[in-house]
N, C-alpha and C positions, 0 to 999 in steps of 0.2 A: 323688126325684132332685134333686141339687144342680146349681145352674147354674154352668157354668164361666165364669170371668171372663177375658176376653182383655185383655192390656195395651194401653193406648192411648198415643198420643204427646203427650197433653196435658201430662204432667209432664216430658217430656223437654226438655232444653235444645237450642235451635236451633243447629245447627252447619252451616257452609257445606258444600255438597255436595263441593266440591273443597278443596284446600289453599291457595287464593288468600288472601293476607294482606288484612286489612281496611285500607283506606286512611283516614287521619285526615281530618277535615274540612279543606278548604283555608283558608288564612289569610284573614281578612276584608280586603276592599279598603280601602285608606286613604281617608280623607275627601277629597273633591275640594277643590282649592285654589280659594277664591272668586275671582271676576274682579277685576282690578285696579281700585281705586277711582280716580275722576277728581278732580283738584283744580281749584282756581280760580286765576286769575292774582292774585298778591298784590303790592301795592306796599308795600314796607317803609319805615317811618320809622326814622331812626337813633335809637339810645338809647331804645328804646320797648319796653314789656312787652306781650306778646300771650298769648292763650289759643289753642292750636293743636290740630289733629288731623293725624296723620301715618300713613304706612304704609310698611313695607319692601316693596320690589319685587324683591328678590334671589331668583332661582329656587332652590328647595330650602331656603330659610330656614324655620324652624318658624313664624315670624310673617309669612310671605309674604302680602301683601294684607290683613292684619288691621288695621283702623283703630284707632288708639290716640290718647289725648289727653294733652296736657301743659298743665296749667292756667296755668303761668307760664313764658313763654319770652321771652328777651331778644334783641332784633334786632341787637345790636352796633352796627356803623357803618351798617347799612341796606343794605350791598352783598350781593347774593345769594351771592357766593363765600364770604362769612364767616358765612352763616346755614346751620347744619347741624344735623341731628338724627341720632343714631346709637342704634339699639336695642341696649342693653348688657345686656339681660336674659339669664338663664341659657340656654345652648344657642342663642342667636340668632347671626346671622352677623356682627354688629358692623360692618356697612357702613352707608353713608348711607341714610337714609329719604327719602321724598318728603313734603313738607309739603303737605297737602291744603287746609286752611282756616286762617285766622288772624283773630282778633277782637281788636282793640286793647282793652286793659284800661282801663276808665274807672270810677273814678279810677286813675291810675297809682300803683303802690306807692311809698312814700316811700323815697328813697335814704338809706342810713345813712352 
């Protein structure tokens, strides 16, 4: 006598029992914005070169709270209203940034 073979479901493709469409995976959560860095109180000397760190604090800016460096930064007349940093990189908000630290360059660059 020959043995009868019964079909098994091992080779069958799995199909949902009902016609419910398969939902795609949800979009990944965006990376959280780091907390705002804190700066120090800076006393600016007029007509002086500094090395600074700064950060944009504009909500929604792609560079929000990212600390960046500018190795050569000029203080102009030393008045805070005339000392500004604007992040002009691609897709940035192009608004004023907060200067966090400043170190006076020693020696000062030679003026041309």
